[in-house]
C-alpha positions as CSV (number, residue, x, y, z in Angstrom):
1,M,-8.1,18.4,-19.4
2,T,-7.8,20.6,-22.5
3,T,-9.2,18.0,-25.0
4,R,-12.3,15.9,-24.7
5,F,-12.4,12.1,-24.0
6,S,-12.2,10.3,-27.5
7,L,-13.1,6.5,-28.1
8,Q,-10.2,6.4,-30.5
9,D,-7.9,6.6,-27.5
10,V,-9.2,3.3,-26.3
11,T,-6.8,0.6,-27.5
12,F,-6.4,-3.1,-26.7
13,S,-3.0,-2.7,-25.3
14,A,-4.4,0.0,-22.7
15,V,-7.1,-2.2,-21.7
16,I,-4.6,-5.1,-21.1
17,A,-2.3,-2.8,-19.3
18,G,-5.3,-1.7,-16.9
19,F,-6.3,-5.3,-16.4
20,V,-2.7,-6.3,-15.6
21,A,-2.4,-3.2,-13.2
22,V,-5.5,-4.4,-11.2
23,L,-4.4,-8.1,-11.2
24,V,-1.1,-7.3,-9.9
25,G,-2.4,-4.8,-7.4
26,Y,-4.9,-7.4,-6.0
27,T,-2.8,-10.4,-6.1
28,S,0.1,-8.6,-4.5
29,S,-1.5,-7.0,-1.5
30,A,-5.2,-8.0,-1.2
31,A,-4.1,-10.8,1.3
32,I,-2.6,-7.9,3.5
33,I,-5.8,-6.0,3.3
34,F,-7.7,-9.2,4.4
35,Q,-5.2,-9.6,7.4
36,A,-5.6,-6.0,8.3
37,A,-9.4,-6.2,8.5
38,E,-9.3,-9.6,10.3
39,A,-7.0,-7.8,12.8
40,A,-9.4,-5.1,13.3
41,G,-11.9,-7.6,14.4
42,A,-14.0,-7.3,11.0
43,S,-16.3,-10.3,10.3
44,V,-16.1,-12.1,6.7
45,A,-19.0,-10.2,5.4
46,Q,-17.5,-6.9,6.7
47,I,-14.2,-7.7,5.1
48,G,-15.9,-8.2,1.8
49,G,-17.5,-4.7,2.4
50,W,-14.0,-3.2,2.8
51,L,-12.8,-4.8,-0.4
52,S,-15.9,-3.4,-2.1
53,M,-15.5,0.2,-1.0
54,L,-11.8,0.1,-1.7
55,G,-12.5,-1.2,-5.2
56,L,-15.2,1.4,-5.8
57,G,-13.1,4.2,-4.3
58,M,-10.1,3.4,-6.5
59,G,-12.3,2.9,-9.6
60,V,-14.0,6.1,-9.3
61,T,-10.8,8.3,-8.4
62,S,-8.7,6.5,-11.2
63,I,-11.2,7.1,-14.0
64,G,-12.1,10.6,-12.7
65,L,-8.8,11.9,-12.2
66,S,-7.4,10.2,-15.3
67,L,-10.1,11.7,-17.6
68,Y,-9.9,15.1,-16.1
69,Y,-6.0,15.4,-16.5
70,R,-5.8,13.1,-19.7
71,T,-3.1,11.6,-17.6
72,P,-2.6,8.0,-16.3
73,V,-3.5,8.5,-12.8
74,V,-3.9,5.1,-11.0
75,T,-5.1,5.2,-7.5
76,A,-4.4,2.4,-4.9
77,W,-4.8,1.4,-1.3
78,S,-1.9,1.8,1.0
79,T,-0.1,-1.5,1.1
80,P,2.6,-0.3,3.6
81,G,-0.5,1.3,5.7
82,A,-2.3,-2.0,5.6
83,A,0.9,-3.8,6.8
84,L,1.1,-1.4,9.7
85,L,-2.6,-2.1,10.6
86,V,-2.0,-5.9,10.5
87,T,0.9,-5.5,13.2
88,S,-1.1,-2.6,15.1
89,L,-4.7,-3.3,15.3
90,P,-4.9,-6.7,17.1
91,G,-6.5,-5.9,20.4
92,T,-8.1,-2.7,19.1
93,S,-12.0,-2.5,18.6
94,L,-13.4,-2.3,15.2
95,N,-14.8,1.3,16.3
96,D,-11.5,2.5,17.1
97,A,-9.9,1.2,13.9
98,I,-12.4,3.2,12.0
99,G,-11.6,5.9,14.1
100,V,-7.9,5.7,13.0
101,F,-8.9,5.6,9.4
102,V,-10.9,8.8,9.7
103,F,-8.2,10.5,11.8
104,A,-5.4,9.6,9.4
105,T,-7.3,10.3,6.1
106,G,-8.3,13.6,7.7
107,L,-4.5,14.7,8.1
108,I,-3.9,13.6,4.6
109,L,-6.8,15.8,3.4
110,L,-5.4,18.6,5.5
111,C,-1.8,18.2,3.9
112,G,-3.6,18.3,0.4
113,V,-5.7,21.4,1.1
114,T,-3.2,23.5,2.8
115,G,-0.2,22.4,0.6
116,L,1.8,21.0,3.6
117,F,2.4,17.7,1.9
118,A,6.0,18.4,0.5
119,R,6.9,20.4,3.6
120,L,5.9,17.7,6.1
121,M,7.8,15.2,4.2
122,H,10.9,17.3,4.3
123,S,10.7,17.4,8.1
124,I,11.1,13.8,8.5
125,P,14.5,12.3,7.0
126,Q,13.7,9.8,4.2
127,A,16.1,7.3,5.8
128,L,13.8,7.3,8.9
129,S,10.7,6.9,6.9
130,A,12.4,4.2,5.0
131,A,13.6,2.4,8.1
132,M,10.3,2.6,9.9
133,L,8.5,0.9,6.6
134,G,11.3,-1.7,6.7
135,G,10.6,-2.7,10.3
136,I,6.9,-2.8,9.7
137,L,7.2,-5.1,6.6
138,L,9.9,-7.4,8.2
139,R,7.4,-9.8,9.5
140,F,5.8,-10.3,6.2
141,G,9.0,-11.0,4.5
142,L,9.9,-13.7,7.2
143,N,6.5,-15.2,6.9
144,A,7.2,-16.0,3.3
145,F,9.9,-18.4,4.3
146,T,8.7,-19.7,7.5
147,S,5.7,-21.0,5.6
148,L,8.2,-23.4,4.1
149,Q,8.2,-25.4,7.5
150,S,4.4,-25.6,7.5
151,N,3.8,-26.5,3.7
152,F,6.9,-26.9,2.0
153,A,5.7,-28.0,-1.4
154,L,3.2,-25.1,-1.6
155,A,5.7,-22.3,-0.4
156,G,8.6,-23.8,-2.1
157,T,6.9,-24.1,-5.5
158,M,5.7,-20.5,-5.1
159,C,9.3,-19.2,-4.3
160,L,10.8,-21.1,-7.1
161,V,8.3,-19.9,-9.5
162,Y,8.7,-16.2,-8.4
163,L,12.5,-16.4,-9.0
164,L,12.3,-18.0,-12.2
165,A,9.6,-15.4,-13.3
166,K,11.7,-12.6,-11.9
167,R,14.5,-13.6,-14.4
168,A,12.1,-14.0,-17.5
169,L,9.0,-12.2,-16.9
170,P,9.6,-9.8,-13.7
171,R,6.3,-8.0,-14.3
172,Y,4.3,-11.0,-13.7
173,A,6.3,-12.7,-11.1
174,V,3.8,-12.3,-8.3
175,V,1.0,-13.3,-10.6
176,L,2.9,-16.5,-11.8
177,A,3.8,-17.3,-8.2
178,L,0.2,-16.9,-7.1
179,A,-1.0,-19.1,-9.9
180,A,1.5,-21.8,-8.9
181,G,0.4,-21.7,-5.4
182,L,-3.2,-22.1,-6.2
183,I,-2.5,-25.2,-8.6
184,V,-0.5,-26.7,-5.7
185,A,-3.1,-26.1,-3.2
186,G,-5.7,-27.3,-5.4
187,L,-3.8,-30.6,-5.9
188,Q,-3.3,-30.7,-2.1
189,G,-7.1,-30.2,-1.7
190,G,-6.3,-27.0,0.4
191,I,-8.9,-24.8,-1.4
192,A,-12.4,-24.9,0.3
193,L,-14.8,-22.8,-2.0
194,H,-17.9,-25.1,-1.2
195,G,-19.8,-23.8,-4.3
196,Q,-19.4,-20.0,-3.5
197,T,-20.7,-17.7,-6.2
198,L,-20.0,-14.1,-7.1
199,T,-21.8,-11.8,-4.6
200,F,-22.0,-8.2,-3.7
201,A,-21.0,-7.4,-0.2
202,A,-23.2,-4.6,1.1
203,P,-21.0,-2.1,3.0
204,A,-21.8,-1.6,6.5
205,F,-21.3,1.6,8.3
206,V,-19.3,1.4,11.7
207,M,-19.4,4.4,14.1
208,P,-15.8,5.6,14.5
209,H,-14.4,5.9,18.0
210,F,-11.5,7.9,18.9
211,T,-9.0,7.0,21.5
212,L,-5.9,9.1,22.1
213,S,-3.4,6.1,22.6
214,T,-4.8,4.5,19.3
215,L,-4.6,7.7,17.2
216,I,-1.0,8.4,18.6
217,G,0.3,4.8,18.4
218,V,-1.5,3.6,15.1
219,G,-3.1,6.8,13.4
220,I,0.2,8.9,13.3
221,P,2.5,6.1,11.9
222,F,-0.2,5.0,9.5
223,F,-0.5,8.8,8.2
224,V,3.4,9.0,7.9
225,V,3.8,5.6,6.2
226,T,1.0,6.3,3.8
227,M,2.2,9.7,2.8
228,A,6.0,8.7,2.7
229,S,5.6,5.2,1.3
230,Q,2.6,5.4,-0.9
231,N,1.7,9.0,-1.9
232,A,5.3,10.3,-2.3
233,P,6.5,7.3,-4.6
234,G,3.1,7.8,-6.7
235,I,3.7,11.4,-7.5
236,A,7.5,10.5,-8.1
237,T,6.4,7.9,-10.5
238,L,4.2,10.4,-12.6
239,K,7.1,12.9,-12.6
240,A,9.4,10.3,-13.7
241,H,7.4,9.5,-16.7
242,G,7.1,13.3,-17.5
243,Y,3.6,13.8,-16.3
244,H,3.8,17.1,-14.1
245,L,0.5,17.4,-12.4
246,P,-0.5,19.8,-9.3
247,V,0.0,17.5,-6.5
248,S,-2.4,19.3,-3.8
249,P,-5.5,18.5,-5.9
250,L,-4.4,14.8,-6.4
251,I,-3.8,14.4,-2.6
252,S,-7.0,16.1,-1.8
253,W,-9.3,14.2,-4.0
254,T,-7.9,10.8,-3.2
255,A,-8.0,11.6,0.8
256,L,-11.6,13.0,0.5
257,T,-12.8,9.9,-1.4
258,A,-11.0,7.8,1.6
259,L,-12.5,10.1,4.2
260,I,-16.1,9.5,2.9
261,L,-15.6,5.8,2.6
262,A,-13.7,5.3,6.0
263,P,-16.7,4.4,8.1
264,F,-17.3,1.6,5.6
265,G,-13.8,0.1,5.7
266,G,-12.4,2.1,2.8
267,F,-9.4,3.1,4.9
268,T,-7.3,4.7,2.3
269,V,-7.2,5.7,-1.3
270,C,-3.7,7.0,-2.6
271,I,-1.7,7.8,-5.7
272,A,-0.4,4.4,-7.1
273,A,3.4,3.8,-8.0
274,I,3.8,0.1,-9.1
275,T,0.6,-0.4,-10.8
276,A,0.5,3.1,-12.2
277,A,3.9,2.5,-14.0
278,I,2.2,-0.6,-15.7
279,C,-0.2,2.0,-17.3
280,M,2.6,4.4,-18.5
281,G,4.9,2.3,-20.8
282,E,5.6,3.0,-24.5
283,D,3.8,-0.4,-25.4
284,I,0.4,1.2,-24.4
285,H,0.6,4.0,-26.9
286,P,3.6,5.9,-28.7
287,D,2.0,9.1,-27.7
288,P,2.3,9.8,-23.9
289,K,-0.9,11.9,-24.0
290,K,-2.9,8.8,-25.1
291,R,-1.8,6.6,-22.3
292,Y,-4.3,7.9,-19.8
293,M,-6.9,5.4,-21.3
294,A,-5.0,2.5,-19.6
295,A,-5.4,4.1,-16.2
296,V,-9.1,4.5,-17.1
297,A,-9.3,0.9,-17.9
298,A,-7.8,0.0,-14.7
299,G,-10.5,2.1,-12.9
300,V,-13.2,0.0,-14.8
301,F,-11.6,-3.2,-13.6
302,Y,-11.6,-1.7,-10.1
303,L,-15.1,-1.0,-10.0
304,I,-15.7,-4.6,-11.3
305,A,-13.7,-5.9,-8.4
306,G,-15.4,-3.8,-6.0
307,V,-18.9,-4.9,-7.0
308,F,-17.8,-8.6,-6.1
309,G,-15.6,-7.6,-3.2
310,G,-17.7,-10.0,-1.0
311,S,-16.6,-12.8,-3.1
312,I,-12.9,-11.9,-2.9
313,G,-13.1,-12.0,0.9
314,M,-14.7,-15.4,0.8
315,V,-12.0,-16.6,-1.7
316,F,-9.2,-15.5,0.8
317,T,-10.9,-17.5,3.7
318,A,-10.9,-20.5,1.4
319,L,-7.1,-20.3,0.9
320,P,-4.5,-22.0,2.8
321,E,-2.7,-19.8,5.2
322,A,0.7,-20.7,3.9
323,L,-0.3,-19.5,0.4
324,I,-1.6,-16.1,1.8
325,H,1.7,-15.5,3.9
326,T,3.8,-16.6,1.0
327,I,2.3,-14.5,-1.7
328,A,2.2,-11.3,0.8
329,G,5.9,-12.0,1.5
330,L,7.0,-12.4,-2.0
331,A,5.1,-9.2,-3.3
332,L,6.6,-7.1,-0.5
333,L,10.3,-8.2,-1.3
334,G,11.1,-5.4,-3.4
335,T,9.4,-3.0,-1.0
336,I,11.4,-4.4,1.8
337,A,14.7,-4.2,-0.2
338,G,13.9,-0.7,-1.4
339,S,13.2,0.4,2.2
340,L,16.4,-1.0,3.6
341,Y,18.4,0.5,0.9
342,R,16.9,4.1,1.3
343,A,17.3,3.7,5.1
344,L,21.1,2.7,5.1
345,E,22.2,4.8,2.0
346,N,23.0,8.0,3.8
347,E,25.8,7.0,6.1
348,R,25.2,10.0,8.3
349,Q,21.7,9.0,9.1
350,R,22.6,5.3,9.2
351,D,22.7,4.9,13.2
352,A,19.4,6.7,13.3
353,A,17.8,4.5,10.7
354,I,19.0,1.2,12.1
355,I,17.5,2.3,15.5
356,T,14.1,3.2,13.9
357,F,14.3,0.0,12.0
358,L,15.1,-2.2,15.1
359,I,12.6,-0.5,17.4
360,T,9.8,-0.9,14.8
361,A,10.5,-4.4,14.2
362,S,10.7,-5.2,17.9
363,G,6.9,-4.9,18.2
364,V,7.6,-3.4,21.6
365,T,4.4,-1.5,23.0
366,L,5.0,1.3,25.6
367,L,2.2,3.3,27.3
368,G,-0.2,1.7,25.1
369,V,1.5,3.1,21.9
370,G,2.8,0.7,19.2
371,S,6.3,0.2,18.0
372,A,6.0,2.1,14.7
373,F,5.6,5.3,16.6
374,W,8.4,4.6,18.9
375,G,10.7,3.6,16.1
376,L,10.2,7.0,14.6
377,V,10.6,8.8,17.9
378,G,13.9,7.0,18.6
379,G,15.2,7.6,15.2
380,V,14.2,11.4,15.1
381,I,16.0,11.7,18.6
382,T,19.1,9.8,17.4
383,H,19.3,12.0,14.4
384,L,19.1,15.1,16.3
385,I,21.5,14.3,18.8
386,L,24.1,13.0,16.3
387,S,23.6,15.9,13.9
388,I,24.3,18.7,16.5
389,P,28.1,18.1,16.8
390,A,28.3,17.9,12.9
391,R,26.8,21.3,12.7
392,N,28.9,22.8,15.5
393,R,32.0,21.5,13.7
394,D,31.0,22.9,10.5
395,K,30.4,26.3,11.9
396,S,33.9,26.3,13.7
397,A,35.4,25.4,10.3
398,G,33.7,28.3,8.7
399,K,35.1,30.8,11.2
400,G,38.5,29.4,11.1
């Protein structure tokens, strides 16, 4: 921001870090994006368009924000939000799904423009947000191991490679598990590419439709999960590495990008956490002010992935279901564990958190509204009821 871009800041380690960040991002959760689009009723061609829009949106924002602030700002789609969409969108029309995207990204943009982000997140106990996320992701974790029943050789090999890599090369555990899965699937004859080539999937505009029950049951939980489980960790990652940027502009620009792309399937663009951390290590450059080029490189690779989003969609249709379920579950193990830890860490909020988790994981639908919303409602009510006596006792003790 204070100095101009210099080609001298481009290093081989920065380029490699950017490539690894994008590779990890796609291999860890592109399968979930595919499932979310499929749940919304999108065709294979439309799914390719979704992935194209997401890649282009993340590429433009990663490059633009990183160059402007000279800070490694990597953006990403909301993986927790996509997981929620997989469980919440079945039975919903594609137009209603696009309406949810527009509604949720509009709320995020409002939070960024008005500066409400921090205050809004403080109003919902962290334990409840974490418990809701854990309930949403539970199915994905279970699927990683139920796949052992349908294809033991494939899922078992992936799980074993994942565990061995977590011990020796933890950063590449998901990538190596995916590679092992592809090898086994190839040997089993389970990959049906049929001579497909790299193609650009032209984005298709879908008119958004707004239904109150869908906006409340899917839109609000999607908004909360995206803010609490994607944007908040992303900002925290920047601060943890010593990059103190103004939060509101970051939220506003990413939300505005997502709002523009929403009718084409670009359901969200957020501040990244895990992939961003890959672009912030000391191995990239000894000077923290020079590490922004890793995020710029990631943006370039995002653009390339966006151009060939249609091919990515076709690749996932050619892969065995057991492979997709296993890689998605393994990639989310850390997120699930972290969510449960944060949910149960605070003893005073533990009862409210476990109620939120169980209601959300149950998949119950009431009044046409999904379980994620009711889990949050149940947790908040429990938290309020159980916290009132504690406050009264504290006041009484103070008077004594």
